[in-house]
DOZA-6904 format. One record per residue (C-alpha): residue number from 1; x, y, z. Coordinates in Angstrom, 1 decimal. Example, Ala and Ser with C-alpha at 12.3 -4.5 7.8 and 13.67 -1.06 7.14 Angstrom:
BEGIN
<r sedren="1" px="12.3" py="-4.5" pz="7.8"/>
<r sedren="2" px="13.7" py="-1.1" pz="7.1"/>
//
This chain:
BEGIN
<r sedren="1" px="-19.3" py="-3.9" pz="4.0"/>
<r sedren="2" px="-22.9" py="-5.1" pz="4.4"/>
<r sedren="3" px="-24.0" py="-8.7" pz="4.4"/>
<r sedren="4" px="-25.0" py="-8.5" pz="0.8"/>
<r sedren="5" px="-22.7" py="-5.9" pz="-0.6"/>
<r sedren="6" px="-19.7" py="-3.6" pz="-0.3"/>
<r sedren="7" px="-20.0" py="-0.3" pz="1.5"/>
<r sedren="8" px="-17.7" py="2.6" pz="2.1"/>
<r sedren="9" px="-18.6" py="5.8" pz="3.9"/>
<r sedren="10" px="-17.0" py="9.2" pz="4.3"/>
<r sedren="11" px="-17.8" py="12.6" pz="5.9"/>
<r sedren="12" px="-17.1" py="16.1" pz="4.6"/>
<r sedren="13" px="-17.8" py="19.6" pz="5.8"/>
<r sedren="14" px="-19.7" py="20.6" pz="2.7"/>
<r sedren="15" px="-23.6" py="20.6" pz="2.3"/>
<r sedren="16" px="-25.8" py="17.7" pz="1.2"/>
<r sedren="17" px="-26.5" py="19.7" pz="-2.0"/>
<r sedren="18" px="-22.8" py="19.9" pz="-2.8"/>
<r sedren="19" px="-22.3" py="16.2" pz="-2.2"/>
<r sedren="20" px="-25.4" py="15.4" pz="-4.3"/>
<r sedren="21" px="-24.1" py="17.5" pz="-7.2"/>
<r sedren="22" px="-20.8" py="15.7" pz="-7.1"/>
<r sedren="23" px="-22.4" py="12.2" pz="-7.0"/>
<r sedren="24" px="-24.3" py="13.1" pz="-10.1"/>
<r sedren="25" px="-21.0" py="13.9" pz="-11.9"/>
<r sedren="26" px="-19.1" py="10.5" pz="-12.1"/>
<r sedren="27" px="-16.9" py="12.0" pz="-14.8"/>
<r sedren="28" px="-15.5" py="14.2" pz="-12.1"/>
<r sedren="29" px="-14.6" py="11.4" pz="-9.7"/>
<r sedren="30" px="-14.8" py="7.9" pz="-11.5"/>
<r sedren="31" px="-13.9" py="8.2" pz="-15.2"/>
<r sedren="32" px="-13.9" py="11.2" pz="-17.6"/>
<r sedren="33" px="-14.9" py="8.8" pz="-20.5"/>
<r sedren="34" px="-18.3" py="7.9" pz="-19.1"/>
<r sedren="35" px="-20.8" py="8.2" pz="-21.9"/>
<r sedren="36" px="-24.4" py="9.2" pz="-21.4"/>
<r sedren="37" px="-26.6" py="11.1" pz="-18.9"/>
<r sedren="38" px="-26.0" py="10.4" pz="-15.2"/>
<r sedren="39" px="-28.4" py="13.0" pz="-13.8"/>
<r sedren="40" px="-32.0" py="11.8" pz="-14.4"/>
<r sedren="41" px="-34.0" py="8.7" pz="-13.6"/>
<r sedren="42" px="-34.2" py="6.3" pz="-16.5"/>
<r sedren="43" px="-31.0" py="7.6" pz="-18.1"/>
<r sedren="44" px="-28.3" py="5.1" pz="-19.1"/>
<r sedren="45" px="-24.6" py="5.5" pz="-19.2"/>
<r sedren="46" px="-21.6" py="3.4" pz="-20.1"/>
<r sedren="47" px="-18.2" py="3.0" pz="-18.5"/>
<r sedren="48" px="-15.3" py="1.4" pz="-20.1"/>
<r sedren="49" px="-11.7" py="0.7" pz="-19.0"/>
<r sedren="50" px="-9.4" py="-0.6" pz="-21.7"/>
<r sedren="51" px="-10.5" py="-4.1" pz="-22.6"/>
<r sedren="52" px="-10.7" py="-5.0" pz="-19.0"/>
<r sedren="53" px="-14.1" py="-3.7" pz="-17.9"/>
<r sedren="54" px="-17.2" py="-2.2" pz="-19.6"/>
<r sedren="55" px="-20.6" py="-1.7" pz="-18.1"/>
<r sedren="56" px="-24.0" py="-0.2" pz="-18.9"/>
<r sedren="57" px="-25.8" py="1.4" pz="-16.0"/>
<r sedren="58" px="-29.3" py="2.9" pz="-15.6"/>
<r sedren="59" px="-30.1" py="5.6" pz="-13.1"/>
<r sedren="60" px="-33.0" py="4.2" pz="-11.1"/>
<r sedren="61" px="-33.6" py="6.6" pz="-8.3"/>
<r sedren="62" px="-32.7" py="10.2" pz="-7.5"/>
<r sedren="63" px="-33.9" py="12.0" pz="-4.4"/>
<r sedren="64" px="-32.4" py="15.5" pz="-4.5"/>
<r sedren="65" px="-29.7" py="16.0" pz="-1.9"/>
<r sedren="66" px="-30.5" py="12.6" pz="-0.4"/>
<r sedren="67" px="-30.0" py="9.6" pz="-2.7"/>
<r sedren="68" px="-28.8" py="8.3" pz="-6.1"/>
<r sedren="69" px="-29.2" py="4.7" pz="-7.2"/>
<r sedren="70" px="-27.9" py="2.9" pz="-10.2"/>
<r sedren="71" px="-28.7" py="-0.6" pz="-11.7"/>
<r sedren="72" px="-26.1" py="-2.5" pz="-13.7"/>
<r sedren="73" px="-27.8" py="-3.6" pz="-16.9"/>
<r sedren="74" px="-24.8" py="-5.2" pz="-18.6"/>
<r sedren="75" px="-21.3" py="-5.9" pz="-17.5"/>
<r sedren="76" px="-18.1" py="-7.4" pz="-18.9"/>
<r sedren="77" px="-14.9" py="-8.2" pz="-17.1"/>
<r sedren="78" px="-12.1" py="-9.9" pz="-19.0"/>
<r sedren="79" px="-10.3" py="-10.9" pz="-15.8"/>
<r sedren="80" px="-12.9" py="-13.2" pz="-14.2"/>
<r sedren="81" px="-14.4" py="-16.5" pz="-15.1"/>
<r sedren="82" px="-17.9" py="-15.1" pz="-15.0"/>
<r sedren="83" px="-17.5" py="-11.8" pz="-16.9"/>
<r sedren="84" px="-21.0" py="-10.6" pz="-15.9"/>
<r sedren="85" px="-20.5" py="-10.6" pz="-12.1"/>
<r sedren="86" px="-21.9" py="-7.0" pz="-11.7"/>
<r sedren="87" px="-25.0" py="-7.6" pz="-13.9"/>
<r sedren="88" px="-28.1" py="-7.0" pz="-11.9"/>
<r sedren="89" px="-26.3" py="-5.4" pz="-9.0"/>
<r sedren="90" px="-27.2" py="-1.9" pz="-7.6"/>
<r sedren="91" px="-25.1" py="1.0" pz="-6.4"/>
<r sedren="92" px="-26.6" py="3.5" pz="-4.0"/>
<r sedren="93" px="-25.3" py="6.7" pz="-2.6"/>
<r sedren="94" px="-27.1" py="7.8" pz="0.6"/>
<r sedren="95" px="-26.4" py="11.4" pz="1.7"/>
<r sedren="96" px="-27.2" py="12.6" pz="5.2"/>
<r sedren="97" px="-26.3" py="15.7" pz="7.1"/>
<r sedren="98" px="-25.8" py="16.1" pz="10.9"/>
<r sedren="99" px="-24.1" py="18.7" pz="13.0"/>
<r sedren="100" px="-22.8" py="20.7" pz="10.1"/>
<r sedren="101" px="-21.2" py="17.7" pz="8.3"/>
<r sedren="102" px="-22.4" py="15.6" pz="5.4"/>
<r sedren="103" px="-22.0" py="11.8" pz="5.2"/>
<r sedren="104" px="-22.0" py="9.9" pz="1.9"/>
<r sedren="105" px="-22.6" py="6.2" pz="2.2"/>
<r sedren="106" px="-21.9" py="4.2" pz="-1.0"/>
<r sedren="107" px="-23.2" py="0.6" pz="-1.2"/>
<r sedren="108" px="-22.6" py="-1.7" pz="-4.1"/>
<r sedren="109" px="-25.4" py="-4.2" pz="-3.3"/>
<r sedren="110" px="-24.4" py="-7.6" pz="-4.8"/>
<r sedren="111" px="-20.7" py="-7.0" pz="-4.8"/>
<r sedren="112" px="-19.8" py="-9.8" pz="-2.4"/>
<r sedren="113" px="-16.5" py="-11.5" pz="-1.3"/>
<r sedren="114" px="-17.5" py="-14.6" pz="-3.3"/>
<r sedren="115" px="-17.1" py="-12.7" pz="-6.5"/>
<r sedren="116" px="-13.8" py="-13.1" pz="-8.3"/>
<r sedren="117" px="-13.6" py="-9.4" pz="-8.9"/>
<r sedren="118" px="-14.3" py="-8.5" pz="-5.2"/>
<r sedren="119" px="-10.7" py="-7.5" pz="-4.3"/>
<r sedren="120" px="-10.2" py="-5.4" pz="-7.4"/>
<r sedren="121" px="-13.6" py="-3.9" pz="-7.4"/>
<r sedren="122" px="-13.7" py="-3.1" pz="-3.7"/>
<r sedren="123" px="-10.3" py="-1.5" pz="-3.9"/>
<r sedren="124" px="-11.4" py="0.5" pz="-6.9"/>
<r sedren="125" px="-14.6" py="1.7" pz="-5.2"/>
<r sedren="126" px="-12.6" py="2.6" pz="-2.1"/>
<r sedren="127" px="-10.4" py="4.9" pz="-4.2"/>
<r sedren="128" px="-12.9" py="6.3" pz="-6.6"/>
<r sedren="129" px="-15.6" py="6.9" pz="-4.0"/>
<r sedren="130" px="-13.9" py="7.3" pz="-0.6"/>
<r sedren="131" px="-11.0" py="9.3" pz="-2.0"/>
<r sedren="132" px="-11.8" py="10.8" pz="-5.4"/>
<r sedren="133" px="-15.5" py="11.6" pz="-4.8"/>
<r sedren="134" px="-14.7" py="12.8" pz="-1.4"/>
<r sedren="135" px="-12.0" py="15.1" pz="-2.8"/>
<r sedren="136" px="-14.4" py="16.4" pz="-5.5"/>
<r sedren="137" px="-16.9" py="17.4" pz="-2.8"/>
<r sedren="138" px="-14.3" py="18.8" pz="-0.4"/>
<r sedren="139" px="-12.0" py="20.6" pz="-2.8"/>
<r sedren="140" px="-13.8" py="20.7" pz="-6.2"/>
<r sedren="141" px="-11.2" py="18.4" pz="-7.8"/>
<r sedren="142" px="-11.6" py="14.6" pz="-8.0"/>
<r sedren="143" px="-9.1" py="12.0" pz="-9.4"/>
<r sedren="144" px="-11.2" py="10.3" pz="-12.1"/>
<r sedren="145" px="-9.5" py="8.0" pz="-14.6"/>
<r sedren="146" px="-8.8" py="10.7" pz="-17.1"/>
<r sedren="147" px="-6.7" py="8.9" pz="-19.7"/>
<r sedren="148" px="-8.1" py="5.4" pz="-19.8"/>
<r sedren="149" px="-4.9" py="4.0" pz="-18.3"/>
<r sedren="150" px="-4.6" py="2.0" pz="-15.0"/>
<r sedren="151" px="-4.5" py="4.2" pz="-11.9"/>
<r sedren="152" px="-4.6" py="1.6" pz="-9.2"/>
<r sedren="153" px="-2.4" py="-1.5" pz="-8.6"/>
<r sedren="154" px="-5.5" py="-3.7" pz="-9.1"/>
<r sedren="155" px="-6.2" py="-2.0" pz="-12.5"/>
<r sedren="156" px="-2.5" py="-2.6" pz="-13.5"/>
<r sedren="157" px="-2.8" py="-6.3" pz="-12.5"/>
<r sedren="158" px="-6.0" py="-6.7" pz="-14.5"/>
<r sedren="159" px="-4.4" py="-5.2" pz="-17.6"/>
<r sedren="160" px="-1.3" py="-7.3" pz="-17.2"/>
<r sedren="161" px="-3.4" py="-10.4" pz="-16.8"/>
<r sedren="162" px="-5.2" py="-9.5" pz="-20.0"/>
<r sedren="163" px="-1.9" py="-9.3" pz="-21.8"/>
<r sedren="164" px="-0.8" py="-12.7" pz="-20.5"/>
<r sedren="165" px="-4.0" py="-14.3" pz="-21.6"/>
<r sedren="166" px="-3.8" py="-12.8" pz="-25.1"/>
<r sedren="167" px="-0.2" py="-14.0" pz="-25.4"/>
<r sedren="168" px="-1.2" py="-17.5" pz="-24.3"/>
<r sedren="169" px="-3.9" py="-17.6" pz="-27.0"/>
<r sedren="170" px="-1.7" py="-16.2" pz="-29.8"/>
//
């Protein structure tokens, strides 16, 4: 983690070009239901997970085989007091190569421990980036959320909390 955001890093034996292509395909490692283009500067896409989380993201920077950056334009969490915690934050994938190995460094700038979503979000990024994206690059198969159902314990907890809140308001 950096002083102003969450960071996770991994190294694979594949090339920077292979890592870059995988980063540009979040449907292959984050969520199959992502809607919109993710492979050109200025493009916008949306991510939604049940009623728990939805976000609209703009691709702000692409440097082939080196870097991809996103800006969160809108965000909604239903499990935090401030449901817009991600709004205005950035996500950057830096890709470097040395000694025949490629390192991908993901930073969600603005995702800080003071955020109510920090535990759930950092756990999610650790899985979807450091495990699923890594596997997509290394083996050709990621573990994206494919059915819109919770995959991680933190996702299950957020869905259950949503159900409890809905029951309390009924």
